[in-house]
Each structure stands twice: as structure tokens, then as C-alpha cells.
C-alpha positions as CSV (number, residue, x, y, z in Angstrom):
1,M,-11.2,6.9,-10.6
2,A,-13.9,9.2,-9.1
3,D,-14.8,10.2,-12.6
4,F,-16.3,6.7,-13.2
5,E,-18.1,6.3,-9.9
6,N,-21.8,6.5,-9.7
7,F,-22.1,8.5,-6.5
8,S,-25.9,8.4,-6.4
9,Q,-26.0,4.6,-6.5
10,T,-23.1,4.3,-4.0
11,A,-25.0,6.7,-1.7
12,S,-28.2,4.6,-2.0
13,N,-26.3,1.4,-1.2
14,I,-24.5,2.9,1.8
15,A,-27.7,4.5,3.1
16,L,-29.6,1.2,2.9
17,E,-26.9,-0.6,4.9
18,I,-26.9,2.3,7.4
19,E,-30.6,1.9,7.9
20,R,-30.2,-1.9,8.3
21,K,-27.6,-1.4,11.0
22,L,-29.7,1.2,12.8
23,V,-32.6,-1.2,12.9
24,I,-30.4,-4.0,14.2
25,L,-29.1,-1.7,16.9
26,G,-32.6,-0.5,17.7
27,L,-31.7,3.1,17.0
28,D,-34.4,5.4,15.6
29,W,-33.1,7.8,13.0
30,H,-36.2,10.0,13.4
31,N,-35.2,10.8,17.0
32,P,-32.6,13.6,17.1
33,V,-31.6,12.7,20.6
34,T,-30.7,9.2,19.5
35,M,-28.8,10.4,16.5
36,Q,-26.8,12.9,18.7
37,Q,-26.0,10.0,21.1
38,L,-24.9,7.9,18.2
39,A,-22.7,10.6,16.8
40,Q,-21.1,11.1,20.3
41,S,-20.5,7.3,20.5
42,V,-19.0,7.1,17.0
43,L,-16.6,9.9,17.8
44,A,-15.8,8.7,21.3
45,E,-12.3,7.3,22.0
46,D,-13.6,4.9,24.7
47,K,-15.8,2.5,22.7
48,K,-17.0,0.6,25.7
49,S,-18.5,3.8,27.2
50,A,-19.9,4.7,23.8
51,L,-21.7,1.3,23.6
52,D,-23.0,1.8,27.1
53,L,-24.3,5.3,26.3
54,L,-26.4,3.8,23.5
55,G,-27.4,0.8,25.6
56,I,-26.0,-1.6,22.9
57,P,-25.5,-5.1,24.2
58,A,-22.2,-6.9,23.7
59,S,-24.0,-9.2,21.2
60,A,-24.5,-6.3,18.9
61,N,-21.0,-4.9,19.0
62,Q,-20.2,-6.1,15.5
63,S,-23.2,-4.2,14.1
64,F,-22.0,-1.0,15.8
65,F,-18.5,-1.4,14.4
66,D,-20.0,-2.2,11.0
67,L,-22.0,1.0,11.3
68,Q,-18.8,3.0,12.0
69,G,-17.3,1.7,8.8
70,L,-20.4,2.6,6.9
71,I,-20.3,6.1,8.3
72,S,-16.7,6.4,7.1
73,L,-17.8,5.3,3.6
74,M,-20.7,7.8,3.8
75,L,-18.4,10.7,4.6
76,R,-15.8,9.6,2.0
77,T,-18.5,9.4,-0.7
78,M,-19.8,12.9,0.1
79,E,-16.2,14.2,0.0
80,E,-15.4,12.5,-3.3
81,G,-18.7,13.7,-4.8
82,A,-18.0,17.3,-3.7
83,D,-14.5,17.1,-5.1
84,S,-16.0,16.2,-8.5
85,G,-18.7,18.9,-8.2
86,Q,-21.6,16.7,-7.2
87,W,-23.9,17.0,-4.2
88,I,-24.5,13.6,-2.8
89,H,-27.8,13.0,-1.1
90,G,-28.8,9.9,0.9
91,S,-31.9,8.7,2.7
92,D,-33.5,10.3,5.8
93,A,-31.3,8.1,8.0
94,W,-28.2,9.3,6.1
95,K,-29.3,12.9,6.5
96,A,-30.1,12.5,10.2
97,L,-26.8,10.9,10.9
98,A,-24.8,13.4,8.9
99,K,-26.5,16.3,10.7
100,A,-25.8,14.7,14.1
101,L,-22.1,14.2,13.2
102,W,-21.9,17.8,11.9
103,D,-23.5,19.0,15.2
104,Q,-20.9,17.1,17.2
105,H,-18.1,18.5,15.0
106,E,-19.5,22.0,15.6
107,G,-19.4,21.5,19.4
108,I,-23.1,21.3,20.1
109,K,-23.5,20.1,23.7
110,P,-24.1,16.4,24.2
111,V,-27.7,15.4,24.6
112,P,-28.6,13.6,27.8
113,R,-29.8,10.0,27.5
114,E,-33.5,9.5,27.3
115,T,-35.1,7.6,30.2
């Protein structure tokens, strides 16, 4: 089925939704510290602590969980594109988030919360 998928359009759609969720959550994708904290939070097992780290109020929990789903779609789209020999590129928010997730995967030390 991947042979019929328009990866560029899919990436654009996912990137737009990621940007929307980041705006709703008040997270700036131009800020590497914020993106590192988000990556830590997404990968954390204790979601309550993750939400506290980002300062996300309980009223925005659903947006955070939606963002986690979009991140899964983002990673899956890149994987399927790579499997079919295509490099998938998203928006600046997509790239900042992907870099932060990769940094966390590589074991880069957590960034302290900005005050």
C-alpha cells in the first residue's frame, strides 16, 4: 500500500496538525530547550510528570495526547518513506521535533526547564 501513498502530502498534513497542537499547548518549536523538554515528555513513562515538566494544564491534556499520536504518525511516515526510497521532509516544527526526539534517543542530557 505504501506504493500508492503520497508521502509529501501526508507529511504536510501531519506537520500542520503538529504545529496546531504546539500552538494550543503554547510550545515554541523555534526554542530548542522547549523541544527537548517536549521530547523528554513524550518519551517519559510517567505522563503526569511529563505534563508538569512542560507546564501543561490539565485542561490541555487531550491536546498533548493528540500530539503524541501525531508524533507516532510522523515517525511512521518517515519510516515508510525511507522503506520506499523517499526522504520525507516536513515543516520547521516537524524538523525541530524530529531533532529533539533523535537527541533524546542518542542520550543527550536533559535540558533544564527555563525559568
